[in-house]
C-alpha positions in Angstrom: -14.0 -11.9 10.5 -12.4 -12.2 7.1 -9.4 -14.5 6.7 -6.1 -13.2 5.3 -6.2 -12.6 1.6 -3.7 -14.7 -0.5 -0.9 -12.5 -1.9 0.1 -13.0 -5.5 3.9 -12.8 -6.0 5.2 -9.5 -7.5 6.8 -9.7 -10.9 10.6 -10.1 -10.3 11.4 -7.7 -13.1 9.6 -4.8 -11.3 11.1 -5.7 -8.0 14.6 -5.9 -9.4 14.2 -2.6 -11.3 13.3 -0.7 -8.2 16.0 -2.3 -6.0 18.7 -1.8 -8.7 17.9 1.9 -8.8 18.1 2.2 -5.0 21.4 0.4 -5.0 22.9 2.6 -7.7 21.8 5.7 -5.8 23.5 4.4 -2.7 26.7 3.1 -4.3 27.2 6.4 -6.2 30.5 6.6 -8.3 32.9 4.8 -5.9 30.9 2.0 -4.3 31.0 1.3 -0.6 34.4 2.8 0.3 33.9 2.3 4.0 33.2 -1.4 3.9 35.9 -2.0 1.2 38.4 -0.3 3.4 37.6 -1.9 6.7 36.2 -5.4 6.1 38.6 -8.1 4.7 37.6 -9.3 1.3 37.6 -12.9 2.5 35.4 -12.3 5.5 32.0 -14.0 5.7 28.9 -13.0 7.7 26.0 -14.9 9.2 23.2 -12.7 10.4 19.4 -12.4 11.0 16.8 -9.8 10.1 15.0 -9.2 13.3 11.8 -7.2 14.2 12.3 -4.6 16.8 8.6 -3.6 17.0 5.3 -5.4 16.6 3.8 -5.1 13.1 3.0 -6.7 9.8 5.6 -7.9 7.4 5.9 -6.8 3.7 8.7 -6.4 1.3 10.7 -9.7 1.5 11.2 -9.9 -2.3 12.8 -6.4 -2.3 15.0 -7.2 0.7 16.2 -10.5 -0.9 16.9 -8.7 -4.2 19.1 -6.1 -2.5 21.4 -8.8 -1.3 21.3 -10.9 -4.5 22.0 -8.0 -6.8 25.2 -7.2 -4.8 26.3 -10.8 -4.6 24.2 -13.5 -6.4 25.5 -16.2 -4.1 24.3 -14.7 -0.9 22.0 -17.1 1.1 18.7 -15.6 2.1 16.3 -17.9 4.0 13.0 -16.4 4.9 11.5 -17.4 8.3 8.3 -15.5 7.9 6.1 -14.6 4.9 4.7 -11.2 3.8 1.5 -10.5 5.6 2.7 -12.3 8.8 2.2 -10.5 12.1 5.5 -9.8 13.9 6.4 -9.5 17.5 9.6 -7.8 18.8 12.4 -10.3 18.5 10.9 -12.3 15.7 13.5 -13.5 13.1 12.3 -12.6 9.7 15.1 -14.0 7.6 18.6 -15.4 7.8 21.3 -14.0 5.6 24.7 -15.6 4.9 27.5 -14.7 2.5 30.5 -12.4 1.9 30.6 -9.9 4.6 31.3 -7.0 2.3 28.3 -7.7 0.2 26.0 -8.1 3.2 27.1 -4.8 4.6 26.8 -3.0 1.3 23.3 -4.2 0.7 22.1 -3.8 4.3 20.7 -0.3 4.2 18.8 -0.6 0.9 17.4 -4.0 2.1 16.2 -2.5 5.4 14.9 0.6 3.7 12.5 -1.4 1.6 11.6 -3.9 4.3 10.9 -1.2 7.0 9.0 1.1 4.7 6.8 -1.5 3.2 6.2 -3.2 6.5 5.2 0.1 8.0 2.5 0.5 5.3 1.3 -3.1 5.9 1.2 -2.4 9.7 -0.8 0.8 9.3 -3.2 -1.0 6.9 -3.6 -3.9 9.3 -4.5 -1.6 12.1 -7.5 -0.3 10.2 -8.4 -3.7 8.7 -8.5 -5.2 12.2 -10.6 -2.3 13.5 -13.3 -2.8 10.8 -13.1 -6.6 10.6 -16.6 -6.9 12.1 -18.1 -5.0 9.1 -18.4 -5.6 5.4 -16.1 -2.7 4.6 -12.5 -2.9 3.4 -9.7 -0.4 3.7 -8.2 0.8 0.4 -5.3 3.0 -0.6 -5.1 6.0 -3.0 -2.7 7.5 -5.5 -0.9 9.3 -2.7 2.2 7.2 -3.0 6.0 7.7 -3.3 7.0 8.4 -6.9 8.4 5.3 -8.5 7.2 3.0 -5.7 3.5 2.8 -6.2 3.3 -0.8 -7.2 5.4 -1.7 -4.1 3.4 0.4 -1.7 0.1 -1.0 -3.1 1.5 -4.5 -2.6 2.2 -3.6 1.0 -1.4 -2.5 1.4 -2.5 -5.9 0.2 -0.1 -7.6 2.6 -1.7 -5.7 5.4 -5.2 -6.9 4.6 -6.3 -4.0 2.5 -7.5 -3.6 -1.1 -6.1 -1.5 -3.9 -7.8 1.5 -5.5 -6.8 2.4 -9.1 -3.1 2.2 -9.9 -3.0 5.3 -12.1 -4.9 7.8 -14.2 -5.4 5.3 -17.0 -7.2 2.3 -15.4 -10.4 3.9 -14.1 -12.3 7.2 -14.2 -12.6 9.0 -10.9 -14.4 12.3 -11.2 -13.3 14.7 -8.4 -14.7 18.1 -7.3 -12.5 20.0 -9.7 -13.6 17.9 -12.6 -17.2 18.5 -11.7 -16.6 22.2 -11.6 -14.9 22.3 -15.0 -17.5 20.1 -16.6 -20.4 22.1 -15.4 -21.9 19.9 -12.8 -22.3 16.3 -11.6 -24.7 15.3 -14.4 -22.6 16.8 -17.2 -19.4 15.2 -15.8 -20.9 11.8 -15.7 -22.4 12.0 -19.2 -19.1 13.1 -20.6 -17.3 10.3 -18.8 -19.8 7.7 -20.0 -19.3 8.8 -23.6 -15.5 8.5 -23.3 -15.2 5.3 -21.3 -14.4 2.0 -22.8 -16.6 -0.9 -22.1 -14.3 -2.2 -19.4 -13.6 1.1 -17.7 -15.4 1.8 -14.4 -16.6 5.3 -13.5 -16.6 6.7 -9.9 -17.6 10.2 -8.9 -16.9 12.1 -5.7 -19.9 13.8 -3.9 -19.9 16.1 -0.9 -23.6 16.0 0.1 -26.8 14.0 -0.4 -28.1 16.3 -3.1 -25.0 15.7 -5.2 -25.4 12.0 -4.5 -29.0 11.9 -5.7 -28.0 13.7 -8.9 -25.1 11.2 -9.5 -27.3 8.2 -9.0 -29.6 9.3 -11.7 -26.7 8.8 -14.2 -25.6 5.4 -13.1 -22.0 5.6 -11.8 -20.3 2.4 -10.9 -19.0 3.8 -7.6 -19.6 6.8 -5.5 -16.9 8.5 -3.3 -18.6 9.9 -0.2 -16.2 12.6 0.9 -15.9 13.8 4.5 -19.4 12.7 5.5 -20.1 11.8 9.1 -21.5 8.4 10.0 -25.2 9.4 10.1 -24.9 11.0 6.7 -23.0 8.0 5.4 -25.8 5.7 6.6 -28.4 7.7 4.7 -26.1 7.8 1.6 -25.8 4.0 1.7 -29.6 3.7 2.0 -30.1 5.9 -1.0 -27.5 4.0 -3.0 -29.3 0.8 -2.3 -26.6 -1.4 -3.8 -26.7 0.3 -7.2 -23.1 1.5 -6.9 -20.1 0.8 -4.7 -20.1 3.1 -1.7 -16.6 4.4 -0.7 -16.0 6.7 2.2 -13.0 9.0 2.5 -11.7 11.9 4.7 -9.6 11.9 7.8 -10.0 8.2 8.5 -7.8 6.3 11.0 -8.1 3.2 13.2 -10.1 5.2 15.8 -12.6 6.7 13.4 -12.9 3.8 11.0 -15.2 1.5 12.9 -18.1 4.0 13.0 -17.6 4.8 9.4 -17.5 1.2 8.4 -20.6 0.4 10.4 -22.6 2.8 8.2 -22.6 0.1 5.6 -20.1 1.4 3.1 -18.2 -1.0 0.9 -14.8 0.7 1.1 -12.9 3.2 3.2 -10.0 5.0 1.5 -7.1 6.5 3.3 -4.1 8.2 1.7 -1.9 8.4 4.8 -1.4 4.6 4.9 1.0 5.0 2.0 2.3 8.5 2.3 2.7 9.1 6.1 3.3 5.8 7.8 6.0 5.1 10.4 8.8 2.8 9.2 8.7 -0.5 11.0 11.9 -0.9 13.0 13.8 -4.0 11.7 17.5 -4.6 12.3 20.2 -6.8 10.8 21.9 -8.6 13.7 25.3 -10.3 13.1 
């Protein structure tokens, strides 16, 4: 079984930019009129971020930034680190500072923490299910607009790997590209002429005939779309290590083991970023 991958810290500028936008959206034109009306300006709060459900943690930097952008002097002491497995009742962090600031930042902090932890939890479910194989779970570009870097970070926190970040960092030839180019061979030849020397080329294939044609033109990776495990095993045999083998199509924790056991290198799933359940985390005073 693979050990947990070390997480590189996210650039603080990117984190702050996303959190600042979320806070501005929430504060609107008048600020937190409820808290300002009800909570004394001199009141202070000591509270804890607590897991309500089991899961995997991700998003501490975003949570911390939500509090510090409202009041730079707020104390935020993490008790867990991103990637940690959580049980109900686990204390994630301690927060202490002006009560108004804590309450104003609370929802944005929890929105980021719950959403990103939900993604990490979903990813971890598949990563655990295929840990006995060589395959890794990877994400797609099916992400929330403006939050791709954060959601892909959450995938890494859950033990997954990242696919391309955008349209500009790798060539991925899908079925519509193939149709417009005039076939698999034509699409690969055109891509090879246009690609820089550091740009990888992947092509999607739907059957073994397309796969054979693609392999004659040397792609770096092949996306094996909606193939069942027996067909995937044959595809992996034909690839023979000449390209990265990626499986996709309706993959979840139940179906992933049989797919991974076919010998593919990667399993991609869009739902781990676009359709995951938020992990329930509360702020307890």
